[in-house]
Rosetta silent file (secondary structure, phi, psi, omega in degrees, C-alpha in Angstrom):
SEQUENCE: XXXXXXXXXXXXXXXXXXXXXXXXXXXXXXXXXXXXXXXXXXXXXXXXXXXXXXXXXXXXXXXXXXXXXXXXXXXXXXXXXXXXXXXXXXXXXXXXXXXXXXXXXXXXXXXXXXXXXXXXXXXXXXXXXXXXXXXXXXXXXXXXXXXXXXXXXXXX
SCORE:     score description
SCORE:     0.000 S_00000001
   1 L     0.000  139.363 -178.979   -2.346  -24.098   16.527 S_00000001
   2 L   -75.467  129.661  178.177   -5.595  -25.139   14.896 S_00000001
   3 L  -103.348  130.522 -178.485   -5.506  -24.961   11.107 S_00000001
   4 L   -67.765  133.274  177.730   -8.728  -24.154    9.293 S_00000001
   5 L   -65.505  140.868 -178.040   -9.797  -26.882    6.877 S_00000001
   6 L   -83.271  151.001  178.411   -9.526  -25.759    3.279 S_00000001
   7 L   -80.218  169.671  178.269  -12.491  -25.625    0.970 S_00000001
   8 H   -60.197  -40.501  179.278  -12.759  -27.635   -2.220 S_00000001
   9 H   -61.238  -44.676  177.941  -11.987  -24.484   -4.217 S_00000001
  10 H   -58.335  -42.172  179.928   -8.805  -23.913   -2.181 S_00000001
  11 H   -64.062  -43.324 -179.588   -7.738  -27.497   -2.890 S_00000001
  12 H   -63.493  -44.119  179.369   -8.390  -27.159   -6.636 S_00000001
  13 H   -64.627  -43.850  179.179   -6.414  -23.903   -6.819 S_00000001
  14 H   -59.427  -44.338  178.268   -3.566  -25.370   -4.771 S_00000001
  15 H   -62.656  -42.025 -179.653   -3.397  -28.399   -7.096 S_00000001
  16 H   -63.966  -39.958  177.926   -3.423  -26.166  -10.187 S_00000001
  17 H   -63.410  -45.629 -179.600   -0.565  -24.064   -8.782 S_00000001
  18 H   -62.886  -32.021  179.565    1.463  -27.196   -8.013 S_00000001
  19 L   -84.330   -2.859  177.512    0.855  -28.482  -11.548 S_00000001
  20 L    78.392   18.948 -177.848    2.030  -25.156  -12.988 S_00000001
  21 L   -71.333  -15.414  178.357   -1.274  -24.279  -14.642 S_00000001
  22 L  -100.573    2.699 -179.334   -0.911  -20.637  -13.578 S_00000001
  23 L   -80.992  147.091  175.067    2.641  -20.298  -14.912 S_00000001
  24 L    59.524   33.581  175.133    3.405  -18.229  -18.019 S_00000001
  25 L   -81.080  152.715  178.072   -0.034  -16.646  -18.256 S_00000001
  26 L   -58.210  133.527  178.742   -0.382  -13.367  -20.176 S_00000001
  27 L    85.618    3.468 -179.122    0.389  -10.449  -17.870 S_00000001
  28 L   -59.289  132.501  178.988    2.258  -12.584  -15.338 S_00000001
  29 L    82.074   -2.109  179.905    4.393  -10.412  -13.068 S_00000001
  30 L  -103.408  152.096  179.002    2.707   -7.217  -14.249 S_00000001
  31 L   -64.754  150.333  177.491    0.388   -5.072  -12.097 S_00000001
  32 L   -69.887  145.476  175.567   -3.328   -5.614  -12.451 S_00000001
  33 L   -92.154   94.254 -177.665   -5.244   -3.050  -14.498 S_00000001
  34 L   -82.603   -7.685  179.699   -7.872   -2.016  -11.986 S_00000001
  35 L   -93.216    5.629  177.762   -9.089    0.848  -14.160 S_00000001
  36 L   -71.401  116.144 -177.487  -10.459   -1.513  -16.799 S_00000001
  37 L  -118.800   34.165 -179.855  -14.169   -0.750  -16.997 S_00000001
  38 L   -63.568  -24.044  179.237  -15.152   -2.820  -20.008 S_00000001
  39 L   -84.049   -8.415 -177.668  -17.824   -4.470  -17.835 S_00000001
  40 L   -91.501  135.896  177.376  -19.337   -1.085  -16.872 S_00000001
  41 L   -56.073  144.133 -176.558  -22.112    0.356  -19.056 S_00000001
  42 H   -52.383  -39.166 -176.508  -20.872    3.155  -21.312 S_00000001
  43 H   -64.568  -27.023 -177.755  -23.164    5.711  -19.630 S_00000001
  44 H   -91.313  -16.261 -175.372  -21.520    5.149  -16.219 S_00000001
  45 H   -60.832  -43.648 -179.715  -17.870    5.220  -17.337 S_00000001
  46 H   -64.888  -41.307  178.795  -17.667    9.024  -17.514 S_00000001
  47 H   -61.957  -44.382  178.283  -19.325    9.366  -14.104 S_00000001
  48 H   -61.727  -41.721  179.549  -16.845    6.896  -12.597 S_00000001
  49 H   -62.774  -43.966  179.007  -13.928    8.751  -14.204 S_00000001
  50 H   -62.622  -44.714  178.630  -15.120   12.090  -12.799 S_00000001
  51 H   -62.048  -45.279 -177.913  -15.572   10.625   -9.332 S_00000001
  52 H   -65.770  -45.759 -178.790  -12.175    8.923   -9.428 S_00000001
  53 H   -62.699  -27.913 -179.525  -10.334   11.975  -10.804 S_00000001
  54 L  -102.803   13.504  177.865  -11.802   14.132   -8.031 S_00000001
  55 L    52.331   46.304  177.574  -11.227   11.525   -5.317 S_00000001
  56 L  -113.743  152.466  177.537  -14.938   11.192   -4.619 S_00000001
  57 L  -122.840  150.983  175.830  -16.872    8.065   -3.811 S_00000001
  58 L   -58.477  152.230 -177.238  -20.549    7.310   -4.371 S_00000001
  59 H   -54.612  -40.050 -176.210  -22.758    8.059   -1.368 S_00000001
  60 H   -66.043  -27.546  177.209  -23.486    4.389   -0.699 S_00000001
  61 H   -71.998  -45.174  178.413  -19.759    3.661   -0.287 S_00000001
  62 H   -62.745  -45.397  179.829  -19.301    6.510    2.197 S_00000001
  63 H   -62.992  -39.026  178.814  -22.482    5.530    4.031 S_00000001
  64 H   -60.920  -42.309  178.533  -21.365    1.890    4.141 S_00000001
  65 H   -64.006  -43.029  178.473  -18.095    2.850    5.823 S_00000001
  66 H   -62.735  -41.752 -178.843  -19.944    4.991    8.360 S_00000001
  67 H   -68.933  -35.177  176.055  -22.435    2.209    9.087 S_00000001
  68 H   -61.801  -43.311  178.160  -19.682   -0.374    9.577 S_00000001
  69 H   -65.501  -42.988 -179.757  -18.101    1.915   12.168 S_00000001
  70 H   -64.292  -37.870  179.217  -21.455    2.613   13.826 S_00000001
  71 H   -65.099  -46.124  178.383  -22.219   -1.119   13.968 S_00000001
  72 H   -62.695  -41.983  178.726  -18.860   -1.896   15.590 S_00000001
  73 H   -62.543  -39.884  178.924  -19.327    0.978   18.050 S_00000001
  74 H   -64.356  -44.342  178.509  -22.799   -0.336   18.961 S_00000001
  75 H   -60.753  -43.115  178.781  -21.434   -3.841   19.572 S_00000001
  76 H   -63.965  -41.420 -179.130  -18.660   -2.453   21.782 S_00000001
  77 H   -64.329  -43.522  179.281  -21.126   -0.299   23.726 S_00000001
  78 H   -60.108  -46.293 -178.724  -23.464   -3.248   24.343 S_00000001
  79 H   -65.962  -39.343  178.773  -20.593   -5.414   25.592 S_00000001
  80 H   -64.191  -44.775 -179.682  -19.212   -2.593   27.756 S_00000001
  81 H   -65.887  -37.891  178.519  -22.609   -1.921   29.344 S_00000001
  82 H   -66.271  -40.337  176.815  -23.186   -5.634   29.982 S_00000001
  83 H   -62.460  -44.057 -179.751  -19.761   -5.919   31.666 S_00000001
  84 H   -60.799  -42.347  179.042  -20.533   -2.866   33.793 S_00000001
  85 H   -62.738  -45.680  178.689  -23.870   -4.402   34.841 S_00000001
  86 H   -60.948  -41.352  179.845  -22.227   -7.711   35.796 S_00000001
  87 H   -64.533  -42.523 -179.595  -19.574   -5.900   37.852 S_00000001
  88 H   -68.632  -33.149  175.285  -22.114   -3.830   39.726 S_00000001
  89 H   -64.635  -41.704  178.257  -24.186   -6.955   40.441 S_00000001
  90 H   -62.607  -41.615  178.806  -21.097   -8.649   41.850 S_00000001
  91 H   -67.276  -33.838 -179.506  -20.398   -5.601   44.011 S_00000001
  92 H   -65.037  -30.690  179.912  -24.040   -5.528   45.153 S_00000001
  93 L   -62.357  -23.796 -179.053  -23.682   -9.028   46.567 S_00000001
  94 L   -98.427    2.968 -177.536  -21.229   -7.568   49.066 S_00000001
  95 L   -75.728  167.217 -178.798  -23.426   -4.560   49.954 S_00000001
  96 L   -63.160  -41.447  176.956  -25.139   -4.037   53.315 S_00000001
  97 L  -124.762   80.483 -172.011  -28.565   -4.796   51.845 S_00000001
  98 H   -60.104  -37.308 -177.145  -27.767   -6.892   48.749 S_00000001
  99 H   -67.610  -41.086  178.114  -31.353   -7.734   47.755 S_00000001
 100 H   -65.715  -42.447  179.571  -32.455   -4.097   47.749 S_00000001
 101 H   -64.475  -43.446  179.974  -29.325   -3.062   45.849 S_00000001
 102 H   -62.765  -40.957  179.551  -29.777   -5.873   43.303 S_00000001
 103 H   -61.932  -43.617  178.894  -33.409   -4.877   42.721 S_00000001
 104 H   -64.268  -39.718  178.827  -32.348   -1.259   42.058 S_00000001
 105 H   -65.715  -40.736  178.306  -29.615   -2.457   39.699 S_00000001
 106 H   -62.064  -41.161  179.418  -32.059   -4.674   37.801 S_00000001
 107 H   -64.745  -43.352  178.921  -34.422   -1.735   37.377 S_00000001
 108 H   -64.735  -38.903  179.047  -31.583    0.498   36.158 S_00000001
 109 H   -64.943  -39.617  179.146  -30.419   -2.258   33.789 S_00000001
 110 H   -60.013  -39.755  177.591  -33.930   -2.612   32.353 S_00000001
 111 H   -66.235  -46.738 -179.010  -33.909    1.100   31.509 S_00000001
 112 H   -64.602  -39.660  178.899  -30.417    0.907   29.993 S_00000001
 113 H   -61.246  -42.574  178.456  -31.311   -2.253   28.049 S_00000001
 114 H   -62.636  -39.535  177.651  -34.338   -0.471   26.551 S_00000001
 115 H   -64.169  -43.166  178.703  -32.101    2.446   25.528 S_00000001
 116 H   -63.243  -42.228  178.913  -29.618    0.064   23.900 S_00000001
 117 H   -63.681  -38.842  178.543  -32.404   -1.738   22.041 S_00000001
 118 H   -65.567  -43.115  177.785  -33.793    1.576   20.800 S_00000001
 119 H   -62.955  -41.859  179.574  -30.352    2.675   19.561 S_00000001
 120 H   -65.610  -36.948  178.767  -29.832   -0.669   17.851 S_00000001
 121 H   -65.249  -40.226  176.335  -33.248   -0.408   16.200 S_00000001
 122 H   -62.277  -43.256  178.168  -32.341    3.026   14.809 S_00000001
 123 H   -63.854  -41.575  178.827  -29.085    1.602   13.480 S_00000001
 124 H   -61.300  -36.578  176.854  -30.961   -1.355   11.962 S_00000001
 125 H   -64.269  -40.249  177.073  -33.262    1.049   10.112 S_00000001
 126 H   -65.998  -42.196  178.285  -30.195    2.788    8.672 S_00000001
 127 H   -61.589  -42.065  179.488  -28.645   -0.583    7.759 S_00000001
 128 H   -62.002  -45.385  177.853  -31.869   -1.635    6.049 S_00000001
 129 H   -60.673  -42.235  177.549  -31.957    1.606    4.037 S_00000001
 130 H   -61.222  -47.302 -177.924  -28.339    1.132    3.022 S_00000001
 131 H   -60.700  -28.280  176.267  -28.962   -2.463    1.951 S_00000001
 132 H   -74.676  -26.147 -175.222  -31.754   -1.219   -0.326 S_00000001
 133 H   -84.976  -32.150 -171.245  -29.424    1.336   -1.946 S_00000001
 134 L   -66.049  145.438  178.346  -26.357   -0.745   -2.737 S_00000001
 135 L   -63.277  156.653  178.391  -25.981   -2.059   -6.271 S_00000001
 136 L   -62.356  145.589 -178.527  -26.609   -5.734   -6.867 S_00000001
 137 L    94.292  -13.788  177.955  -23.582   -7.877   -6.208 S_00000001
 138 L   -92.320  128.312 -178.771  -22.447   -5.760   -3.255 S_00000001
 139 L   -61.855  139.476  176.925  -22.737   -7.641    0.052 S_00000001
 140 L   -77.267  154.976  175.000  -25.353   -6.297    2.430 S_00000001
 141 L   -85.456  136.613 -177.088  -24.459   -5.210    5.932 S_00000001
 142 L   -72.005  140.548  175.420  -25.811   -7.505    8.622 S_00000001
 143 L   -76.466  159.718  178.257  -28.525   -6.244   10.905 S_00000001
 144 L   -95.825  129.984  169.261  -28.025   -6.392   14.672 S_00000001
 145 L   -95.937   78.705 -170.491  -30.070   -8.779   16.774 S_00000001
 146 H   -60.317  -38.269 -178.688  -29.468   -6.533   19.751 S_00000001
 147 H   -59.462  -47.212  178.477  -31.654   -8.466   22.161 S_00000001
 148 H   -65.142  -41.171 -179.366  -29.638  -11.669   21.668 S_00000001
 149 H   -64.245  -43.233  179.989  -26.328   -9.791   21.792 S_00000001
 150 H   -62.565  -48.276 -177.861  -27.320   -8.007   25.001 S_00000001
 151 H   -64.156  -42.435  179.791  -28.506  -11.206   26.662 S_00000001
 152 H   -70.987  -35.072  177.797  -25.435  -13.231   25.661 S_00000001
 153 H   -67.976  -34.734 -179.310  -23.066  -10.402   26.665 S_00000001
 154 H   -68.123  -30.105 -176.577  -24.773  -10.084   30.025 S_00000001
 155 H   -89.644  -22.584 -176.369  -24.276  -13.767   30.776 S_00000001
 156 L   -89.441    0.000    0.000  -20.677  -14.174   29.620 S_00000001
C-alpha cells in the first residue's frame, strides 16, 4: 500500500512526541474545554450561549451543510448522466442506423449538458453568496467547474 509522504510539520511533531516534549503537560489526560470562549468578543458570548443552549446554529453553518450536500449531489448527477450518455452511445453503435441514432443522442446530450451547466451555475451562485457570508478564518466552499467535470466524466 502506498504511504503518503509526511509534511515537515508532521515530522517535527513526531520527533517532539518521541523526545517526550508533550509528556506531563498541564491538563494531560483530561478532556478539552471546548466551551472556552476567551477568544470571542464579549458581545458575542451571550449570543453563542443562547444558540448553544437552544441547540441552534448560525444560518451560515446550516447553509454550509446544505450546500455541501447539494454540491455532492450535483457531482453525482453529472457523473451519472455522463455514464448514461456513454452507455447509450455504445448501444447506438449496435443499432440498425447507428449514425442517425448517434446524431439524435448527441443532440439530446447537448440539451442535457446545458441543463446540467445551468443547475451548476445556480449552485455556484449560492456557493459564492455563502462564501461572502462566512466569518473570516472559515474555509470557503469550492465552486464547481461544471464544464470541465462534465467533459472529463463523459470521457472516462
